[in-house]
TIRO-511097 format. One record per residue: x, y, z of N, C-alpha, C in turn. Coordinates in steps of 0.001 Angstrom, whole numbers, plus 500000, padded with zeros to 6 digits. Layout:
<pts>
XYZXYZXYZ/...
</pts>
This chain:
<pts>
688257335764738510687231335226737736685952335706738470/685662335811739766684509336064740449684090337555740192/685076338450740109684675339834739740684152340030738257/684557339098737464684005339127736032682511338487736191/682527337555737079681202336937737113680057337809737596/680449338677738599679407339480739462679445340743738850/679901341203737570679932342472737233678607343008736838/677593342170736556676242342763736362675445342819737600/676044342330738736675250342461739981675879343533741046/677234343606741029677919344209742196677561345527742327/677043346346741275676704347748741597675426347917741995/674619346761741999673097346837742465672843346086743660/673831345260744088673486344669745436674150345502746491/673312345890747520673773346960748319674784346793749356/675137345396749672675899345227750763677328344700750393/678405344836751300679715344327751021679774342826751125/680792342286750571680888340840750783680976340374752359/680089339339752516680110338884753951678940339599754734/678367340634754215677324341450755049675940340782754666/674912341100755393673442340711754994672725342057754908/671697341854754249670764343037754229669550342850755199/669425343893756137668384343810757166667095344194756602/665926343959757332664613344468756823664462345846756785/665377346568757338665405348059757400666143348817756382/666680347746755453667633348157754330669008348448754705/669391348167755903670664348474756202671538347230756216/672966347454755860673695346109755695674265345796757071/674411344687757485674787344170758839675626342974758680/676644343077759708677352341680759852676603340506760217/676713339180759841676071338203760394676253338103761833/675220337519762644675502337528764167676538336202764351/677480336763765114678490335832765538678527335510767208/678835334251767481678819333962768844680094334851769619/679644335540770643680612336377771244681424335744772347/680967334640772973681773333958773828681489334527775200/680535335422775280680288336254776653679500335228777438/679857335028778748679081334177779463677657334577779652/676693333408779678675395333830780022675242334337781469/674088334869781820673900335493783204673626334141784168/674782333496784554674692332406785517675597332855786791/675536334100787285676306334461788190675840334070789648/674643333583789738673954333112791064672431333199790973/672043332549791996670492332527792075669844331597791061/668615331614790721667828330852789878668438331039788422/668370329911787784668897330054786353667661330229785403/667042331378785619665888331590784725666232332398783459/667244333193783477667650334081782262667860333389781155/668592332210781261669056331373780030668325330100779918/667312329867780793666457328688780651667381327346780936/668219327363781739668931326142782141668029325024782607/668711323987782602667947322708783205667977322751784555/668689323688785194668600323773786737669887323790787332/670965323534786702672339323518787158672704324925787556/673195325259788741673509326583789174675072326769788838/675266327505787717676692327516787237677392328625787884/677725328529789104678338329685789889679857329462789777/680517328496789222681968328679788877682158328820787505/682808329811787016682963330273785679683871329153784905/684751328641785759685621327617785143684920326267785008/683785325950785530683149324772785616682850324192784234/683049323023783889682526322319782836682028320879783318/680989321053784150680468319768784743679930318701783828/679428319139782633678778318295781741679862317833780437/681158318205780815682320317682779956682017317773778520/681434319004778056681141319192776655682253319875776077/683306320293776902684500320892776292684454322549776436/683303323095776868683020324516776982682697324910778344/683438325771778948683138326191780169682123327179780468/681786327438781560680660328562781783681332329935781424/682524330074781633683227331250781358683231331567779841/683138330251779113683481330318777542681968330602776944/681058330613777921679688330825777329678750329640777381/678970328627777977678084327378778180676973327909779044/675749327725778494674567328380779215673957327266779931/674291326092779944673657324962780625674767323898780943/675609324031782080676653323290782284676141321882782865/674943321590782901674318320408783241673873319540782031/673961320068780795673647319292779515674736319395778368/675316318337778138676365318212777294676077318749775792/674648318785775570674212319107774313674113320559773983/674297321308775119674095322832774990675279323586775267/675849324221774334677009325029774356677177325958773109/677806326896773133678073327834772052678576327134770805/677860327231769603678343326539768538677662325196768425/676842324603769281676175323458769164675151323539768013/674875322375767415673963322246766422672363322312767166/671602323322766439670256323333766966669424322094766389/668535321706767269667800320515767121666362320973766951/665521320095766625664002320482766483663411320037767883/663721320727769012663227320312770295662695321473771203/662639322692770675662393323759771281663411324204772368/664667323976772274665563324205773303666734325080772653/667287326024773212668229326834772688669688326137772980/669991325317771886671331324507771958672592325215771907/672517326297771156673793327010770875674103328167771835/673356328373772722673496329260773752673397330720773284/672751331026772287672736332455771796671591333180772473/670936332544773302669783333230773983668558333185773198/668369332597772052667308332657771127666903331061770840/665690330820770956664982329504770532664586329737769053/665089329131767976664592329547766669662991329337766590/662528330198765955660953330371765827660276329170765555/660843328266764513660310326960764208660355326008765117/661330326181766221661350325288767198660563325596768289/659837326627768368658914327031769599657640327079769029/657327327342767863655946327481767314655290326086767201/653829326153767640653025325116767284651673325719766975/651581326526765868650438327226765673649105326624765505/649114325181765239647854324509765166647603323687766364/648523323848767500648288323124768692648236321651768739/648777321132767693648664319632767678649799318718768254/650603319616769080651728319020769819652928318679768981/653103319034767747654201318797766928654761320312766565/656093320593766828656820321814766455656671322149764985/656698323236764721656680323700763189657812323162762596/658844322969763159660122322453762302659870321019761916/658917320295762427658638318983761850657249318741761435/656330319487761828654938319355761457654826319733759922/654144318897759153653925319047757743652991320144757452/652107320629758404651196321562758317650866322171759501/651517323190760030651530323706761264650260324774761392/649322324694760389648097325494760512646943324564760498/647171323221760509646093322204760452646333321318761550/645633321362762668645748320521763818645333318942763504/644896318598762440644462317169762080645711316473761332/646738317203760848647763316858760326649062316747761002/649630315590761364650808315370762044651635314350761321/652915314512761348653964313532760895653847312286761832/653657312558763055653977311497764012652888310405763889/651663310682763482650629309703763374650385309186761889/651123309581760962650941309430759598649749310049758818/649086311065759458648025311761758969648458312839757894/649795313153757835650187314162756854650084313518755475/650189312281755201650207311700753892651423312148753343/651320312433751938652430312904751105652630314310751273/653872314737751690654215316126751905654122316797750529/653429318060750354653440318684749097654698319338749000/655351318996747833656640319580747577656737319651746035/656359320811745368656357320792744080657547320755743215/657655319905742209658748319808741366658231320461740019/658484321677739785657763322477738671658503322857737584/657910322791736404658481323515735135657792324757734709/658501325638734440657950326988733957657705327076732520/656927327764732018656561327967730568656201326600729826/655440326016730420654851324792729680653545325245728869/653692325847727628652677326497726840651718325616726270/652111324330726000651170323465725215650750322367726270/649362322274726523648894321436727445649078319880727100/649259319802725756649553318441725170650728317801725711/651736318540726372652981318247726882652857317641728438/651671317906728992651510317727730268651710316198730671/651057315328729847651331313922730066652777313399730186/653555313882729193655044313488729283655674313953730526/655436315232731006655999315879732087655694315179733373/654482314761733430653785313968734683654562312555734795/654865312055733509655599310641733450656929310771734026/657650312013733992658928312085734341658911312540735891/657872312805736495657877313134737879657727314618738248/657395315394737183657075316819737397655576316893737940/655341317672739116654120317754739663653337318999739386/654088320185738971653573321464738889654009322140737542/653261322913737037653576323510735822652953325202735804/653632325743735032653101327292734892653221327538733218/652435328460732791652420328805731468652240330286731311/653137330894730484652961332335730305651529332751729512/651068331766728704649741331902728019648605332049728830/648891331337730094647709331401731153647478332878731692/646198333311731804646129334473732477645647335639731623/645299336658732266644882337970731700645796338850731095/646272338882729830647098339778729476646593341092729011/647049342164729601646395343472729418646248343833728102/645031344203727608644732344519726062644426343379725326/644324342096725888643880341107725026642461340855725167/641963339783724512640615339441724566640232338517725858/639791339134726855639622338439728127638811337193728085/637812337033727105637081335856726942637877334753726354/638803335219725482639860334082724921640712333743725974/641364334616726798642254334235727802641562333217728825/640277333452729185639656332694730072639455331211729559/638977331167728187638593329897727736639984328949727488/641097329790727119642380329042727010642752328470728407/642522329178729335643063328873730619642267327768731301/640889327782731134640155326651731611640404325388730974/640650325342729695640850324193728730642284323625729423/643244324568729664644524324204730113644282323428731634/643566323888732416643472323438733732642734322171733645/641894321818732731641144320612732612642110319578732087/642903319872731352643898318909730647644986318604731917/645190319617732713646250319402733896645546318457734835/644222318634735177643601317912736020643649316424735665/643451316113734372643320314850733779644654314154733817/645800314851733904647007314305734088647711314367735478/646808314784736462647401314812737782648385315875738184/648333317118737114649384318132737405648747319328738090/649289319895738959648947321071739426649564322352738711/648752323471738661649064324618738006649201325817738784/650337326662738484650481327788739068650092328827738153/648973329586738305648350330335737423648836331681737277/649298331885735977650059333123735689649240334367735689/649542335336736398648642336497736337649169337944735663/650476337786735240651162338886734464650984340194735288/651080339984736623651068341245737540651954342349737151/653178342164736952654207343097736640653846343884735302/653325343082734291652918343897732984651544344668733391/650698344154734159649541344857734242649697346008735210/650646346066736137650857347035736989651782348332736232/652475347851735225653391348808734396652333349589733478/651385348944733113650387349458732042649192350212732845/649027349835734084647729350448734808646629349776734233/646619348275734048645522347721733482644366347749734405/643214347364733793641906347456734623641892346393735602/641708346601736843641538345601737979640223345002737964/639197345585737284637856344704737057638214343635736097/638785343695734977639240342592734101639984341574734848/640988341982735670641886340983736539640729340167737340/639833340752738095638847340197739016637980339121738296/637548339649737188636722338823736173637527337434735753/638692337581735592639384336318735090639578335525736488/639988335998737453640164335190738731638940334467739255/637757335238739036636464334453739341636196333276738390/636675333428737148636400332483736061637043331192736218/638250331174736948639201330008737068639291329529738574/638846330382739679639173330106740917638721328784741498/637550328196740941637221326978741392637596325759740835/638686325813739912639074324659739233639990323870739958/639848322576740107640714321695741065642089321717740800/642506321968739471644015321871739100644829323161739475/643932324115739851644585325472740226645251325306741497/646376325460741803646976325262743053647655326553743694/648036327454742940648551328673743438648583329691742352/648965330976742633649072332056741621650603332560741551/650850332686740340652022333478740010651872334856739872/651945335796740816651571337174740604652362337991739925/653744337788739985654618338815739382655934338292738940/656520338398737869657879338152737333658798339315737410/659785339190738550660797340099738691660242341547738638/659290341863739688658691343098739667659675344233739995/660904343855740642661746344787741216662311345655739993/662346345269738856662875346077737776662029347356737428/660710347210737628659875348387736939658675348785738029/658345348073739081657111348460739773657588348411741318/656578348952742055656766348917743452655841347906744003/655990347602745446654889346550746016653656347223746027/653489348646746056652156349187746240651228349054745111/651956348858743814651196348739742675650712347284742449/651207346351743330650605344871743254649721344665744491/649529345576745295648668345349746476647193345145746222/646639345849745007645381345731744670644971344363743923/646003343883743281645803342644742780645805341519743815/646778341820744782646948340770745816645739340796746688/645100341944747051643885341949747932642800341272747107/642579341332745831641608340611745001641824339120745232/643115338747745169643275337215745231642901336732746667/643340337499747724643092337072749088641705337039749330/640856337884748669639435337824748953638651336675748245/639215336420746917638518335346746089638989334085746441/640381333933746701640776332506746686641965332463747960/641375332617749116642045332878750337643044331655750623/642768330329750050643398329147750252644590328938749347/644743329896748251645755329671747357647023330590747658/648152329864747508649426330714747677649565331749746540/650180332713746929650725333865745902652084333948745852/652756333559744560654113333537744354654676334607743580/655840335049744041656481336081743277657978335633742915/658338335762741789659798335615741432660566336848741423/661916336550741881662740337609742140664063337419741380/664729338449740883666227338325740299666890339129741616/667972338549741885668652339202743192669419340549742804/669576340807741498670549341941741328669880343356741619/668574343367741753667925344627742127667019344464743202/666293345517743644665485345539744804664511344618745272/664963343192745164664051342218745583663488342364747049/664369342968747850664064342973749349662958344170749665/662479344850748667661489345990748739660131345469748591/660057344148748489658635343455748356658205342644749566/658444343254750807658201342414751952656775342036751970/655914342601751637654431342421751849653814341888750749/654418341339749635653879340851748469654048339381748417/653016338622748318653201337090748272653492336212749336/653272334924749255653513334020750260654674333215750078/655101332958748831656069332067748449657048333068747498/658328333013747868659394333673747260660057332753746264/660397333019745031660837332250743934662063333013743429/663168332911744163664577333483743739665046332813742477/665511333453741510666066332932740359667456333659740070/668074332825739376669578333501738981670000332761737493/670360333493736667670898333014735331672298332530735590/672284331276735819673460330566736432674495330209735505/674291330199734285675280329657733269675764330693732253/676921331485732658677315332551731862678681332471731311/679405331158731396680645331034730970680898329594730470/682030329266729980682184327981729432683030327018730423/683276327450731603683946326697732539683201325605733254/683791324614733521683099323384734255683901323008735532/683287323314736551681885323780736825681882325369736893/680677325923736607680617327329736523680412328046737851/681341329065738220681254329642739574679867330302739758/679212330808738545677855331425738758676803330450739470/677092329214739483676211328294739976675986328537741554/677037329001742191677126329178743480676057330070743985/675579331104743217674822332107743650673351331920743610/673079330750743090671662330242743128671099329868744739/671800328988745198671482328692746591671895330000747598/672719330720747170672965331828748192671783332751748143/671243333047746899669949333846746977668819333172747783/668751331944747698667602331276748413667977331364749947/669193331307750229669648331583751777669216333029752089/669485333953751135669392335298751596667815335576751842/667045335059750829665597335214750943664946334380752133/665519333361752394665159332686753620665417333549754894/666469334199754994666914334977756170666010336172756394/665541336909755247664956338214755392663380337898755324/662970336965754396661506336635754507661299335487755443/661374335801756657661281334702757682660036334111757685/658832334908757345657545334232757521657105333664756001/657974333564755116657448333050753790658301331795753540/657753331108752396658333329882751944659253330242750757/660240329616750444661218329809749429661167328609748480/660789328784747069660877327901746229661512328530744864/662845328207744789663656328759743821663470328310742464/663857329170741428663649328714740117665052328593739512/665476327421739140666704327176738605666744327470737102/667523328344736609667681328810735190668446327713734467/667934326491734196668640325585733459668650325913732008/667927326811731517667993327234730045668035328684730027/669332329100730092669592330582730240669368331031728860/669102332400728718668933333086727564670122332890726558/671414332871727349672651332731726603672893331367725650/672017330266726177672045329056725570671412329045724253/670331329989723888669563329872722675669499331187721859/670129332206722607670015333549721981671316334366721687/671382334916720595672592335923720381672159337338720539/671033337617721125670549338934721145671455339882722008/672214339441722858673061340201724002674371339475724109/675358339554723241676485338773723310677308339176724349/677136340320724969678034340790726181677635340162727468/676227340464727743675695339760728985675556338328728788/675326337859727675675007336290727577676041335764726568/677282335458726957678354335121726002677938333929725074/678422333895723813677946332782722785678650331383723181/679647331491724176680095330029724583679392329598725790/678249330195726144677580329497727203676826328294726914/676429327539727803676028326088727558674891325767728455/674397324489728346673416323877729235674191323608730538/673588323536731735674307323080732944674621321589732967/675619321240733574676026319782733725675279319261734818/675562317870734731674622317074735926675160317531737132/676517317810737364676913318056738498676425319432739210/676317320344738163675759321790738344674224321506739021/673450320721738204672103320534738520671931319993739928/672794319013740211672626318315741530672979319130742609/674059320152742467674403321063743457673399322041743642/672557322670742543671602323337742749670624322918743587/670030321613743184668908320947743851669172320631745329/670427320025745537670531319357746919671073320476747976/671728321480747406672062322567748240670815323352748697/669926323682747712668675324423748039667894323363749016/667891322204748866667071321356749736667664321475751171/668935321631751408669473321639752768668981323020753358/668733324070752547668144325379753127666743325135753504/666045324169753334664587324059753604663728324657752787/663943324655751514663119325230750384661900324557750315/660702325131749900659602324353750005658912323944748598/659943323932747618659751323420746233660890323774745416/660973323128744225661988323669743134661255323662741768/661608324617741098661227324892739800662334325069738839/661909324727737585663200325021736330662549325749735385/663339326546734754663013327447733614663850327094732517/663262326718731359661954326617730959661649325670730039/660488324962730118660079323922729222659995324405727744/659532325420727430659527325897726101660820326157725470/661699326741726374663101326945725693663793325672725565/663565324710726460664336323499726350663985322757725001/662682323026724549662358322376723216662617323394722094/663038324541722254663558325362721237665045325305721039/665774325259722028667231325262721964667857324044721114/668872324302720517669567323366719830670222322311720824/670046321154720697670514320240721603669760319964722958/668607320707722964667742320682724096667085319369724373/666693318649723331666152317282723484667133316330724010/668325316369723415669418315333723868669787315807725363/669942316988725707670262317465727142669179316780728059/667945317050727710666875316772728537666952315078728792/667118314312727715667333313011727841668573312464728590/669660312886728275670881312456728885671271312972730207/670876314228730447671223314977731720670127315282732613/669017316001732282668093316447732972667140315401733575/666584314448732822665611313529733323666393312518734215/667621312081733994668223311311734966668482311982736351/668754313346736357668966314142737440667552314167738259/666384314355737492665222314498738131664683313331738774/665027312083738106664747310713738656665428310446740056/666629310893740156667380310786741356666793311632742386/666437312939742147665866313821742942664541313388743513/663649312847742646662362312346743015662591311110743956/663571310280743747663810309151744573664253309582746075/664999310626746028665379311224747375664222311802748135/663416312528747347662278313129748108661365312236748521/661070311198747725660059310233748092660432309541749481/661798309397749811662276308821751070662210310017752219/662826311172751757662712312282752757661519312770753189/660413312639752427659158313250752786658301312062753400/657260312287754282656649313815754377657275314677755441/658291314234756055658801315200757059659138316389756266/659672316373755153659596317664754257660898318559754677/660674319235755787661580320255756237662854319756756851/663915319805756351665120319398757152665485320143758277/666487319511759135667185320420759970668446321062759419/668444322384759224669660322988758572670655323200759470/671880322616759390672883322704760405673611324061760034/673759324642759049674264325892758659673217326946758615/673354328037759133672322329123759019672261329851757772/673413329870756979673176330627755803674814330892755136/674839330852753789676324331046753269676698332513753321/677294332746754583677836334188754754679226334301753968/679888333068753808681188332998753051680734332380751686/680134333034750804679494332322749575680435331664748738/681740331977748813682764331268747915683342330077748461/683081329652749721683827328642750222682719327984751406/681781327186751022680725326918751856680278325552751855/679993325102753068679419323682753157677827323642753337/677143323331752565675656323191752651675482321828753517/674669321856754667674674320640755479673429320661756124/672523319375756032671276319358756644671068317916756871/670056317602757758669475316292757918667949316191758013/667395315071757489665862314761757509665646313744758498/665054314141759811664743313023760647663422312384760299/663365311092759956662307310278759430661983309253760475/660842308725760617660571307586761444661447306291761320/661649305999760050662516304816759807664037305050759460/664332306303759364665837306449758863666036308168759012/667273308443759193667617309739759101668528310039757893/668192311079757003668932311173755789669795312554755987/670926312568755496671994313702755719672464314088754323/672449315242754123673060315741752863674118316895752946/675220316641752369676197317812752375676704318026751039/676890319385750687677389319688749360678566320839749520/679565320728748585680469321608748475680252322828747625/679930324051748356679643325161747655680959325961747249/681795325450746393682930325949745843683293325399744566/684021326291743672684436325643742470685760324964742716/686367324889743814687471324209744134687354323060745032/688197321992744893688251320841745692688729321465747117/688045320945748310688257321543749535687698320529750587/688344320802751817687805320022752975686422320531753502/685540319579753479684276319914754102684263319791755548/683698320494756508683440320330757776682202319796758020/682101318531758335680773317775758632680662317897760242/679620318680760616679580318908762199677978318820762439/677596317658762833676258317431763117675811317463764439/676833317523765475676657317707766809676626316421767606/676411316578769049676675315441769818675440314413769706/674479314820769213673208313843768994673686312842767875/674574313037767196675232312176766200676493311502766554/676891311430767990678101310928768475678339309614768021/679560309367767318680039308076766755679060307498765805/678210308216765244677340307608764217678049307227762971/677416306191762457677993305669761176676953306171759971/677599306817759118676806307328757893676906306334756801/675859305739756140675997304885755083675747305602753814/676437305517752701676294306033751418674807305834750948/674115306800750630672723306654749992672790306268748611/673925306594747905674166306290746519675571305749746201/675621305240745012677104304475744809678197305511744868/677897306823744720678927307830744640679468308366746160/678470308020747034678834308531748543679449307286749323/680625307664749751681305306654750585680727306574752027/680748305444752868680514305562754323681421306472755002/680837306983756087681457307839757008681281307593758388/682242307905759286682212307451760669682325308844761431/681494309392762233681584310657762945682189310317764202/682901311354764942683636311143766194682662311459767279/683093311618768576682164311721769661681468313051769645/681989314114769028681159315295768797680306315330767642/680172314152766853679485314121765676679916314870764607/681109314821764365681820315619763500682815314756762765/683328315277761542684261314722760850684649315716759565/685718315520758915686107316114757712685970315214756452/685772315767755377685666314999754123686297315713752810/687274315272752162687716315797751095686861315838749842/686389316887749319685269316986748218685736317875747103/685221317126746022685459317671744691684529319007744426/684901319844743511683855320999743239682405320472743103/681626321139743759680166320991743673679810319585743992/680538318708744611680173317402745102678986317483745988/678133316440745748677014316108746578677170314783747303/676953314856748767676975313694749463675824313352750208/675140312213750091673893311795750689674120310509751506/673746310590752820673938309412753666672528309071754174/672516307728754773671460307530755834672442307136757066/671804307611758289672318307333759478672096305817759902/673093305058760056672919303675760338672365303584761767/671431302553761914671039302255763265672031301640764258/
</pts>
């Protein structure tokens, strides 16, 4: 089944199964713990940043964490540090790989909060610890909202951000008309408390070699509108253009609107990795519903792409676009690629998409597309019965998890994408939330391993579908999970 599912991508994705694409274009195996002892043969323990214990005996396990110095324990005086330990947001190398994750060591604004917890590590006046962050900005966005009259309805359901293809300077169109339409759209969005990702049709402009002067004129015309929150520079540019063709447009945006993020959407089947220097926010998308099975195996590859982009675009934010309304749902234009028995995603698939992406630390969630939802047969009923209830649950979770926003992702990425446990926790002042999802079309045993910081912790089900769980002394347990199951807990005090 999986070979059929991936037929459209396998010849264009450059790496073998289980390999990752490095920034130099080479395929590499994911880093594995080697078990090689750290340099603790004598003298001061400076090489591995020990707490001060001199690990002269390779058979030593003085901290009783179950790992000896010979087996790679880099600090035999701290039971929370050993190969395979869960990294925490504390600036310490817990897993003994010799590397402190960048977000655990960075404090770019010098406010005393590490980047892994700070809601804005570029603003020293905003700290989670003293409540100055307020509401963490985490867009829940709908793509292709072409009629501003619909904005009030979307805001009422909890949508915070929108995008419209009619917004922006289409090459060859009347620039004055484009600007007038976009200004009216922004005014309506502001009236409804909605933020707008301004569409710029960058790929089309690059393909046609359109005038950069017209582009600058449009940007100048809308740049100071309060509802304009970010730019949508290009839609899947990897199909037809190179990053060089987008630089001139990007430079114009950086000059005129330096505070607005530039977002670029990617389809993973082609050279998305060749756009290293374009944009601030990556929007991976995947056409996830290509068969009639429940659940669809294709749904797995959405969070997989989010994880790949998080791995390679390490300085960027990831805000995936979930293709809830695939072409196959409403069009017979390509019955081979988009089979006629395709369907809307189920509630289980929507929950898996959203919550597995959240465990990866994404900076927003988008859906495509509002226009198609209202065009497709059965779209209204699907929205009412499936999508809006899903969004309401997601909004409730986010309201509790934020403003900390960024979770501590326990797993680094889905290297085995057909059998994966997505696992993360959100440390909050009043409660810690934990999410685990089963990244498989099969029922399987999930390995819940939160580390010794959660030793003997009780996890209380956040919703009626999640049973309580008790962790062992290592902060671990197992759980029998159905396909695409989502589990959400609060850590009991």
